[in-house]
C-alpha positions in Angstrom: 89.0 81.5 36.3 89.5 85.6 38.0 85.7 85.9 36.4 84.5 82.9 38.2 86.0 84.1 41.5 84.6 87.8 40.6 80.9 86.4 40.2 81.4 83.8 43.5 83.1 87.3 45.2 79.5 89.3 43.9 77.0 86.2 44.8 78.7 86.2 48.3 78.2 90.3 48.2 74.8 89.4 47.2 73.9 87.0 50.2 75.4 89.7 52.7 73.4 92.3 51.6 70.5 89.7 51.9 71.2 89.1 55.6 71.8 92.7 56.3 68.4 94.0 54.8 66.7 91.0 56.9 68.1 92.5 60.2 67.3 95.8 59.0 63.3 94.6 57.7 63.3 92.9 61.8 64.3 96.2 63.1 62.5 98.2 61.9 58.6 98.8 61.9 56.1 100.7 64.6 57.9 99.7 66.8 62.0 100.6 66.0 63.7 97.7 68.2 67.9 98.0 68.5 69.4 94.6 67.0 71.1 93.2 70.2 67.3 92.6 71.6 66.5 91.2 68.4 70.1 88.6 68.2 68.6 88.1 72.1 65.2 86.9 70.8 66.8 84.3 68.4 69.3 82.8 71.2 66.3 82.6 73.6 68.2 85.5 75.6 66.9 88.8 78.3 65.4 90.9 75.5 64.4 94.5 77.4 60.7 94.1 76.3 58.7 90.5 76.6 56.4 92.4 73.8 59.6 92.8 71.2 60.3 88.5 71.3 56.6 88.4 70.5 56.7 90.8 67.2 59.9 89.8 66.4 59.4 85.9 66.8 56.3 85.3 65.7 55.5 88.5 63.3 58.2 89.8 62.1 60.6 86.7 61.2 57.2 85.0 59.3 57.5 88.2 57.0 60.7 88.3 56.3 60.9 84.5 55.4 57.4 85.5 53.6 59.3 88.1 51.8 62.4 86.7 50.9 60.7 83.1 49.5 58.5 85.7 47.9 60.9 88.1 46.1 63.3 85.0 45.3 60.3 82.9 43.7 59.0 85.4 41.8 62.5 86.6 40.6 63.1 83.1 39.3 59.9 82.8 37.7 60.2 85.3 35.9 64.4 84.7 35.1 62.6 81.1 33.7 59.6 83.1 31.2 62.1 85.4 29.7 64.2 82.3 28.8 62.1 80.3 27.6 60.0 83.1 25.7 63.6 85.1 24.8 60.9 88.1 25.5 62.8 90.7 27.9 59.2 91.6 29.1 57.9 88.2 30.0 57.4 88.1 33.7 55.7 85.2 36.3 52.5 85.9 35.6 52.2 85.8 31.6 50.7 82.1 31.7 47.6 83.7 33.0 48.6 82.6 37.1 47.7 85.6 38.6 45.2 85.8 36.8 43.3 82.6 37.9 44.3 83.2 40.9 42.0 86.6 41.3 39.1 84.7 39.5 39.2 81.9 42.1 39.3 85.0 45.1 36.5 86.8 43.4 34.4 84.0 43.4 34.5 83.5 47.1 34.9 87.3 47.9 32.8 88.5 45.3 30.8 85.3 44.0 28.9 85.1 47.8 25.8 87.3 46.9 25.2 85.6 43.7 25.5 81.8 44.7 23.6 82.2 47.6 25.0 81.1 51.7 27.0 78.1 51.2 29.7 80.5 49.2 29.4 82.9 51.5 29.8 80.5 54.5 33.1 79.7 53.2 34.2 82.8 54.4 34.8 82.3 58.0 37.5 79.7 56.7 41.2 80.7 57.2 42.1 78.9 54.1 39.8 79.3 51.9 41.4 82.8 50.4 44.2 80.2 49.5 42.6 76.8 48.3 40.3 79.7 46.2 43.5 80.9 44.5 45.2 77.6 44.1 42.3 75.7 42.4 42.1 79.3 40.1 45.8 78.8 39.0 46.0 74.8 38.7 43.3 75.6 36.3 45.0 78.2 34.1 48.4 75.5 35.0 46.5 72.4 33.5 44.5 74.6 30.4 48.2 76.0 29.6 50.3 72.2 30.2 47.4 71.0 27.6 47.9 73.8 25.0 51.5 73.5 25.0 51.4 69.5 24.7 49.4 70.1 21.0 51.7 73.4 19.8 55.2 73.2 18.7 55.5 76.8 18.7 56.4 78.3 22.5 55.0 82.0 21.7 51.7 81.0 21.0 51.7 79.4 24.2 52.5 82.9 25.5 49.6 84.4 23.3 47.5 81.5 25.4 48.3 82.8 28.6 47.3 86.3 27.6 44.3 85.2 26.2 43.4 83.5 29.7 44.2 86.1 31.5 42.0 88.9 29.2 39.4 86.2 30.1 39.9 85.4 33.7 39.9 89.6 34.1 37.0 89.6 32.4 34.8 87.9 34.2 36.4 89.3 37.6 34.9 92.6 36.2 31.6 91.5 35.8 31.5 90.3 39.4 33.0 93.2 40.2 30.1 95.1 38.7 27.6 93.0 40.5 28.9 93.0 44.2 27.8 94.7 46.8 30.6 97.2 47.8 32.1 95.9 51.3 33.3 92.4 48.8 34.7 94.7 46.4 36.4 95.9 48.9 37.5 92.7 50.7 38.9 91.8 46.8 40.3 95.1 46.9 42.0 94.9 49.8 43.6 91.4 48.5 44.9 92.2 45.4 46.4 94.9 47.6 49.4 91.5 48.7 50.8 91.2 52.0 53.4 89.9 53.7 52.4 90.4 56.9 49.3 87.7 57.4 51.2 84.2 57.2 51.6 82.2 60.3 54.7 79.7 60.5 52.6 76.6 59.2 52.0 78.6 56.4 55.2 79.9 56.0 56.4 76.2 55.8 54.2 75.1 53.8 54.9 78.1 50.8 58.2 76.9 51.4 57.8 73.6 50.3 56.2 74.9 47.0 59.5 77.2 46.6 61.4 74.8 47.4 60.5 72.3 44.7 59.8 74.8 41.9 63.6 75.9 42.4 64.7 72.2 42.6 63.1 72.1 38.9 65.0 75.3 37.6 68.0 73.9 39.0 67.7 70.9 37.1 67.1 72.7 33.6 70.3 75.1 34.0 72.0 73.8 31.0 69.2 73.5 29.1 68.4 77.4 29.7 71.4 78.1 28.6 71.5 76.4 25.5 67.6 77.8 24.5 69.1 81.5 24.6 70.6 80.6 21.4 67.5 79.2 19.8 65.3 76.4 20.0 66.9 74.7 16.4 70.9 74.7 17.8 68.8 73.3 21.2 67.5 70.8 19.3 70.7 69.4 16.7 72.8 69.4 21.1 69.6 66.5 21.9 67.2 69.2 23.9 63.9 68.1 24.2 61.9 70.8 23.5 59.1 70.4 24.9 59.5 68.3 28.2 61.7 71.4 28.8 59.0 73.3 28.0 56.9 72.0 30.6 59.0 71.3 33.3 60.1 75.7 32.9 56.0 76.1 33.1 55.6 73.6 36.0 58.2 75.2 38.3 56.9 78.7 37.5 53.1 78.2 38.0 54.7 76.0 41.6 56.3 79.1 42.5 53.6 81.9 41.2 50.9 80.1 42.1 51.8 79.3 46.0 53.0 83.0 46.2 49.7 84.4 44.5 47.7 81.9 46.6 49.4 83.4 50.4 50.7 86.8 49.4 48.5 87.5 46.4 49.6 89.5 43.6 52.8 90.9 43.8 53.3 93.3 40.9 57.0 94.1 38.5 59.3 91.7 41.1 59.6 89.4 38.8 60.0 91.3 35.6 62.7 93.7 37.5 65.4 91.8 39.0 66.2 89.6 36.4 67.3 92.7 34.1 68.3 94.3 37.6 70.8 91.3 38.2 72.3 91.4 34.6 73.2 95.4 35.2 75.5 93.9 38.3 76.1 90.6 37.0 76.5 90.9 32.7 76.4 87.3 32.3 74.1 84.9 30.6 74.6 81.5 31.8 72.5 80.4 34.8 74.5 78.9 36.7 75.5 82.5 38.2 72.4 84.4 37.3 69.8 81.9 39.2 71.1 82.1 42.1 71.8 85.7 41.9 68.5 85.7 40.9 67.3 84.5 43.8 68.8 86.6 46.1 68.1 89.7 44.3 64.4 88.9 44.2 65.2 88.6 48.5 66.7 91.9 48.3 64.2 93.8 46.8 61.3 92.3 48.7 62.7 93.2 51.7 63.5 96.6 50.8 60.2 97.0 49.6 58.9 95.8 52.7 60.7 97.9 54.8 59.3 101.2 52.3 55.3 99.8 53.0 56.1 99.8 57.3 56.7 103.2 56.7 59.0 102.5 59.7 58.5 104.8 63.3 54.5 104.8 61.5 51.3 102.9 62.7 50.5 103.0 58.5 51.5 100.2 56.4 51.7 100.7 53.0 50.4 98.0 49.9 53.2 96.0 49.5 51.9 95.4 45.5 52.0 99.4 45.4 55.5 99.6 46.6 57.0 96.9 44.2 55.1 98.6 41.4 56.0 102.0 42.4 59.8 100.7 42.6 59.4 98.4 39.6 58.5 100.8 37.0 60.6 103.2 36.7 62.9 100.5 37.1 61.7 98.7 33.6 61.2 102.2 32.0 64.9 103.5 32.8 66.0 99.0 31.6 64.2 100.1 28.4 65.5 103.5 27.8 69.2 102.8 29.3 69.7 99.9 27.2 69.3 99.7 23.3 69.7 95.6 23.4 69.1 93.1 26.4 71.4 90.1 27.0 69.8 87.5 25.9 
């Protein structure tokens, strides 16, 4: 019971940090907005500047929700993959979903010159990149699900996911080689990732996919705890490995695939957050880890977004670069510092 109270207190503390970080995120940017004006905008009271109200409600608030959904979704995906494969270096994109999404976007942005006017016309559609990314992720997901239904070895699925990633990356490289500079630049900009381009409608759609993915993860909590002890032990307790594996893959695909479609490929968050949370809360119980990872991912993404905004400056750095700059040293530090991961 004392430990339970301690972990509950830590979860409450993480929630408070999420809220405070979100408020700081809304406040800082090219224009710094006082917290009192932020609360006034929330409650439809008078704000010092009408332009501030628009900035808060139509730009920074959707961006904060996107950051929370993106960070938490990728963190949960990473936790699921690390538990499923019992590999501390598994991440949300280990199944090749990001590569599939990248291929879909590459076909739209860089394939126009190869496939003619029909493909080029799609560039003028607001949803073209989202749809292309989703289709790419979906096709890779279907291939992985087909493979998982034929294979008993979980590690074989990991290898297949890596092979799909290599295959799609090779096709993207060929497209990039034959693409004009302008189209190649568009693809590079997409690969940087972005949290600030989503409307409220797009945030709502992303939220639906996020909710379904998290719900599936919650249904697996008991089986996730069992999997940590090994597949043979899980089987002896009556856990259906193939069914459980399918649910985990679908949950990861919904989270990582939808996030990539709307925000672009964002690195290291899913890999680093589960390990960071285990440093704060050294347990393997997913009833505690799952909510902690959700909030930890949200905090890390909000902090990265604050850094990317360069508060007080007109410039905004690519969010993918910031997460990598923060995430890579964290993973290196964890590998050097810890002799054994908590698995």
